[in-house]
Every structure is written in structure tokens, then in C-alpha cells.
ROFILO-935253 format. One record per atom (N, C-alpha, C): z, x, y negated; atom name; residue in three letters; residue number from 1. Coordinates in nm, 2 decimals. Atoms other than C-alpha are relative to their C-alpha. Layout:
BEGIN
TORTI     up   east  north site code pos
TORTI      Z      X      Y   CA  ALA NUM
...
//
This chain:
BEGIN
TORTI     up   east  north site code pos
TORTI  -0.06  -0.13  -0.02    N  MET   1
TORTI   0.26  16.00  20.90   CA  MET   1
TORTI  -0.04   0.07   0.13    C  MET   1
TORTI   0.05  -0.07  -0.12    N  LYS   2
TORTI   0.12  16.26  21.14   CA  LYS   2
TORTI   0.12   0.04   0.09    C  LYS   2
TORTI  -0.10  -0.04  -0.10    N  GLU   3
TORTI   0.32  16.32  21.46   CA  GLU   3
TORTI   0.00   0.15   0.01    C  GLU   3
TORTI  -0.01  -0.14  -0.01    N  SER   4
TORTI   0.45  16.67  21.48   CA  SER   4
TORTI  -0.02   0.04   0.15    C  SER   4
TORTI   0.03  -0.05  -0.13    N  THR   5
TORTI   0.31  16.86  21.78   CA  THR   5
TORTI   0.08   0.13   0.03    C  THR   5
TORTI  -0.06  -0.13  -0.02    N  GLY   6
TORTI   0.50  17.19  21.73   CA  GLY   6
TORTI  -0.11   0.11   0.00    C  GLY   6
TORTI   0.11  -0.09  -0.01    N  LEU   7
TORTI   0.16  17.35  21.74   CA  LEU   7
TORTI  -0.07   0.02  -0.14    C  LEU   7
TORTI   0.07  -0.01   0.13    N  ASP   8
TORTI   0.06  17.31  21.37   CA  ASP   8
TORTI   0.00   0.14  -0.06    C  ASP   8
TORTI  -0.01  -0.14   0.06    N  ALA   9
TORTI   0.18  17.66  21.27   CA  ALA   9
TORTI  -0.07   0.10   0.09    C  ALA   9
TORTI   0.06  -0.10  -0.09    N  ARG  10
TORTI   0.00  17.83  21.56   CA  ARG  10
TORTI  -0.14   0.04  -0.05    C  ARG  10
TORTI   0.13  -0.05   0.03    N  ASP  11
TORTI  -0.30  18.05  21.50   CA  ASP  11
TORTI  -0.07   0.03   0.12    C  ASP  11
TORTI   0.05  -0.03  -0.13    N  GLY  12
TORTI  -0.38  18.05  21.87   CA  GLY  12
TORTI  -0.13  -0.07   0.03    C  GLY  12
TORTI   0.12   0.06  -0.06    N  ASP  13
TORTI  -0.66  17.91  22.08   CA  ASP  13
TORTI   0.00  -0.15  -0.03    C  ASP  13
TORTI   0.01   0.14   0.03    N  PRO  14
TORTI  -0.77  17.57  21.96   CA  PRO  14
TORTI  -0.01  -0.09   0.13    C  PRO  14
TORTI   0.01   0.08  -0.13    N  ARG  15
TORTI  -0.82  17.47  22.33   CA  ARG  15
TORTI   0.14  -0.04   0.04    C  ARG  15
TORTI  -0.13   0.04  -0.03    N  VAL  16
TORTI  -0.44  17.46  22.36   CA  VAL  16
TORTI   0.03  -0.13  -0.07    C  VAL  16
TORTI  -0.03   0.13   0.08    N  SER  17
TORTI  -0.41  17.20  22.08   CA  SER  17
TORTI  -0.08  -0.11   0.05    C  SER  17
TORTI   0.08   0.11  -0.06    N  ALA  18
TORTI  -0.70  17.01  22.23   CA  ALA  18
TORTI   0.05  -0.05   0.13    C  ALA  18
TORTI  -0.06   0.05  -0.13    N  ALA  19
TORTI  -0.54  17.00  22.57   CA  ALA  19
TORTI   0.12  -0.08  -0.02    C  ALA  19
TORTI  -0.12   0.07   0.03    N  VAL  20
TORTI  -0.21  16.89  22.42   CA  VAL  20
TORTI  -0.04  -0.14  -0.05    C  VAL  20
TORTI   0.04   0.13   0.05    N  GLU  21
TORTI  -0.39  16.61  22.23   CA  GLU  21
TORTI  -0.06  -0.09   0.10    C  GLU  21
TORTI   0.06   0.08  -0.11    N  GLU  22
TORTI  -0.58  16.50  22.54   CA  GLU  22
TORTI   0.12  -0.06   0.08    C  GLU  22
TORTI  -0.11   0.05  -0.08    N  LEU  23
TORTI  -0.25  16.47  22.73   CA  LEU  23
TORTI   0.08  -0.11  -0.08    C  LEU  23
TORTI  -0.06   0.10   0.08    N  ARG  24
TORTI  -0.09  16.29  22.44   CA  ARG  24
TORTI  -0.07  -0.14   0.00    C  ARG  24
TORTI   0.09   0.12   0.00    N  ALA  25
TORTI  -0.38  16.04  22.43   CA  ALA  25
TORTI   0.01  -0.07   0.14    C  ALA  25
TORTI  -0.02   0.06  -0.13    N  LEU  26
TORTI  -0.35  15.99  22.81   CA  LEU  26
TORTI   0.13  -0.07   0.02    C  LEU  26
TORTI  -0.13   0.07  -0.01    N  LEU  27
TORTI   0.02  15.91  22.79   CA  LEU  27
TORTI   0.01  -0.12  -0.08    C  LEU  27
TORTI   0.00   0.12   0.09    N  ARG  28
TORTI  -0.04  15.67  22.50   CA  ARG  28
TORTI  -0.08  -0.11   0.07    C  ARG  28
TORTI   0.08   0.11  -0.06    N  SER  29
TORTI  -0.30  15.49  22.71   CA  SER  29
TORTI   0.08  -0.06   0.12    C  SER  29
TORTI  -0.09   0.06  -0.10    N  PHE  30
TORTI  -0.04  15.44  22.99   CA  PHE  30
TORTI   0.09  -0.10  -0.06    C  PHE  30
TORTI  -0.09   0.09   0.07    N  ASP  31
TORTI   0.18  15.27  22.73   CA  ASP  31
TORTI  -0.07  -0.14  -0.01    C  ASP  31
TORTI   0.08   0.13   0.02    N  ASP  32
TORTI  -0.10  15.00  22.69   CA  ASP  32
TORTI  -0.02  -0.08   0.13    C  ASP  32
TORTI   0.02   0.07  -0.13    N  VAL  33
TORTI  -0.10  14.91  23.06   CA  VAL  33
TORTI   0.11  -0.10   0.02    C  VAL  33
TORTI  -0.10   0.10  -0.03    N  GLU  34
TORTI   0.07  14.58  23.14   CA  GLU  34
TORTI   0.07   0.03   0.14    C  GLU  34
TORTI  -0.07  -0.03  -0.12    N  PRO  35
TORTI   0.34  14.62  23.41   CA  PRO  35
TORTI  -0.06  -0.06   0.12    C  PRO  35
TORTI   0.05   0.06  -0.12    N  ASP  36
TORTI   0.18  14.37  23.64   CA  ASP  36
TORTI  -0.13   0.06   0.05    C  ASP  36
TORTI   0.12  -0.07  -0.04    N  LEU  37
TORTI  -0.13  14.59  23.65   CA  LEU  37
TORTI   0.03   0.14   0.06    C  LEU  37
TORTI  -0.04  -0.13  -0.05    N  MET  38
TORTI   0.06  14.89  23.76   CA  MET  38
TORTI   0.02   0.00   0.15    C  MET  38
TORTI   0.00   0.01  -0.15    N  ASP  39
TORTI  -0.04  14.87  24.13   CA  ASP  39
TORTI  -0.02   0.14   0.06    C  ASP  39
TORTI   0.02  -0.13  -0.07    N  GLU  40
TORTI  -0.09  15.14  24.39   CA  GLU  40
TORTI  -0.12   0.08  -0.05    C  GLU  40
TORTI   0.12  -0.06   0.05    N  ARG  41
TORTI  -0.44  15.21  24.26   CA  ARG  41
TORTI   0.02   0.06  -0.14    C  ARG  41
TORTI  -0.03  -0.05   0.13    N  PHE  42
TORTI  -0.31  15.25  23.90   CA  PHE  42
TORTI   0.08   0.14   0.01    C  PHE  42
TORTI  -0.08  -0.12  -0.01    N  TYR  43
TORTI  -0.05  15.51  24.01   CA  TYR  43
TORTI  -0.08   0.12   0.06    C  TYR  43
TORTI   0.08  -0.11  -0.05    N  ALA  44
TORTI  -0.30  15.71  24.22   CA  ALA  44
TORTI  -0.10   0.05  -0.11    C  ALA  44
TORTI   0.09  -0.05   0.11    N  HIS  45
TORTI  -0.54  15.72  23.93   CA  HIS  45
TORTI   0.08   0.07  -0.11    C  HIS  45
TORTI  -0.09  -0.06   0.10    N  ALA  46
TORTI  -0.26  15.80  23.68   CA  ALA  46
TORTI   0.04   0.14   0.05    C  ALA  46
TORTI  -0.04  -0.13  -0.06    N  TYR  47
TORTI  -0.15  16.09  23.91   CA  TYR  47
TORTI  -0.12   0.10  -0.02    C  TYR  47
TORTI   0.12  -0.09   0.01    N  ASN  48
TORTI  -0.50  16.23  23.92   CA  ASN  48
TORTI  -0.03   0.04  -0.15    C  ASN  48
TORTI   0.02  -0.03   0.14    N  GLU  49
TORTI  -0.54  16.21  23.54   CA  GLU  49
TORTI   0.10   0.09  -0.05    C  GLU  49
TORTI  -0.11  -0.09   0.04    N  LEU  50
TORTI  -0.20  16.37  23.48   CA  LEU  50
TORTI  -0.02   0.14   0.06    C  LEU  50
TORTI   0.03  -0.13  -0.07    N  ASP  51
TORTI  -0.29  16.65  23.73   CA  ASP  51
TORTI  -0.10   0.07  -0.08    C  ASP  51
TORTI   0.11  -0.06   0.07    N  LEU  52
TORTI  -0.61  16.72  23.55   CA  LEU  52
TORTI   0.04   0.05  -0.14    C  LEU  52
TORTI  -0.04  -0.04   0.14    N  ALA  53
TORTI  -0.45  16.72  23.20   CA  ALA  53
TORTI   0.10   0.11   0.01    C  ALA  53
TORTI  -0.10  -0.11  -0.01    N  GLY  54
TORTI  -0.16  16.94  23.32   CA  GLY  54
TORTI  -0.07   0.13   0.03    C  GLY  54
TORTI   0.07  -0.12  -0.03    N  ARG  55
TORTI  -0.40  17.19  23.47   CA  ARG  55
TORTI  -0.08   0.05  -0.12    C  ARG  55
TORTI   0.07  -0.04   0.12    N  ALA  56
TORTI  -0.60  17.19  23.15   CA  ALA  56
TORTI   0.09   0.07  -0.10    C  ALA  56
TORTI  -0.10  -0.06   0.09    N  ILE  57
TORTI  -0.29  17.27  22.94   CA  ILE  57
TORTI   0.04   0.14   0.05    C  ILE  57
TORTI  -0.03  -0.13  -0.06    N  ILE  58
TORTI  -0.19  17.55  23.18   CA  ILE  58
TORTI  -0.11   0.10  -0.02    C  ILE  58
TORTI   0.12  -0.09   0.02    N  ASP  59
TORTI  -0.54  17.70  23.17   CA  ASP  59
TORTI  -0.01   0.04  -0.14    C  ASP  59
TORTI   0.01  -0.03   0.15    N  ALA  60
TORTI  -0.55  17.68  22.79   CA  ALA  60
TORTI   0.11   0.10  -0.04    C  ALA  60
TORTI  -0.11  -0.10   0.04    N  PHE  61
TORTI  -0.21  17.86  22.76   CA  PHE  61
TORTI  -0.03   0.13   0.07    C  PHE  61
TORTI   0.03  -0.13  -0.07    N  ASP  62
TORTI  -0.32  18.12  23.02   CA  ASP  62
TORTI  -0.11   0.07  -0.07    C  ASP  62
TORTI   0.11  -0.06   0.07    N  ARG  63
TORTI  -0.65  18.18  22.83   CA  ARG  63
TORTI   0.06   0.06  -0.13    C  ARG  63
TORTI  -0.06  -0.05   0.13    N  GLU  64
TORTI  -0.45  18.21  22.50   CA  GLU  64
TORTI   0.08   0.13   0.03    C  GLU  64
TORTI  -0.09  -0.12  -0.03    N  GLY  65
TORTI  -0.20  18.45  22.66   CA  GLY  65
TORTI  -0.08   0.12   0.03    C  GLY  65
TORTI   0.09  -0.11  -0.03    N  ARG  66
TORTI  -0.48  18.67  22.80   CA  ARG  66
TORTI  -0.07   0.05  -0.13    C  ARG  66
TORTI   0.07  -0.05   0.12    N  SER  67
TORTI  -0.66  18.68  22.46   CA  SER  67
TORTI   0.09   0.07  -0.10    C  SER  67
TORTI  -0.10  -0.07   0.09    N  THR  68
TORTI  -0.34  18.78  22.28   CA  THR  68
TORTI   0.07   0.11   0.07    C  THR  68
TORTI  -0.07  -0.11  -0.07    N  GLY  69
TORTI  -0.22  19.02  22.55   CA  GLY  69
TORTI   0.14  -0.04   0.04    C  GLY  69
TORTI  -0.13   0.05  -0.04    N  ASP  70
TORTI   0.09  18.81  22.62   CA  ASP  70
TORTI  -0.01  -0.05   0.14    C  ASP  70
TORTI   0.01   0.03  -0.14    N  CYS  71
TORTI   0.11  18.81  23.00   CA  CYS  71
TORTI   0.14  -0.03   0.06    C  CYS  71
TORTI  -0.14   0.02  -0.05    N  THR  72
TORTI   0.49  18.72  23.02   CA  THR  72
TORTI   0.01  -0.13   0.08    C  THR  72
TORTI  -0.01   0.13  -0.07    N  HIS  73
TORTI   0.41  18.37  23.16   CA  HIS  73
TORTI  -0.07   0.01   0.13    C  HIS  73
TORTI   0.08  -0.01  -0.13    N  GLU  74
TORTI   0.20  18.50  23.46   CA  GLU  74
TORTI   0.10   0.04   0.11    C  GLU  74
//
């Protein structure tokens, strides 16, 4: 069964869906990390990865908003 993203009905920019899927995959990869491996380096790396993924989503939504003329989120 396919997980619902809430984006299936969107006709918007495919980069939004791609950014959401990238973040979803990143979060799933965190689920696979054993607790004893979650050291300081893990958290620093995870923060950087989440920062990049979050910025990619924001950029994708901003691009979509500009392309559709919806500037209410700026």
C-alpha cells in the first residue's frame, strides 16, 4: 500500500514532491540507526542533512509559488 503524501492530487511543481520524498527517505534512514551509534557525530551529521532537506523543500515551495503567482507565503 502506497503511503499517502497529501501531494498526490497536486498538479504543481514535481520538485516539491521530489523534495518531500527526499526528506521522507532521510527520516526513514534515521530509523535504521542503532541507538548506540547515535553519538555526537551522528547528531551533527543528521542536523546538516535535515537542514539541507528542509531548505530544499522551502525552495521547492517558493519556486512553485512564484510559478503559480501565489506569493502569500513570502
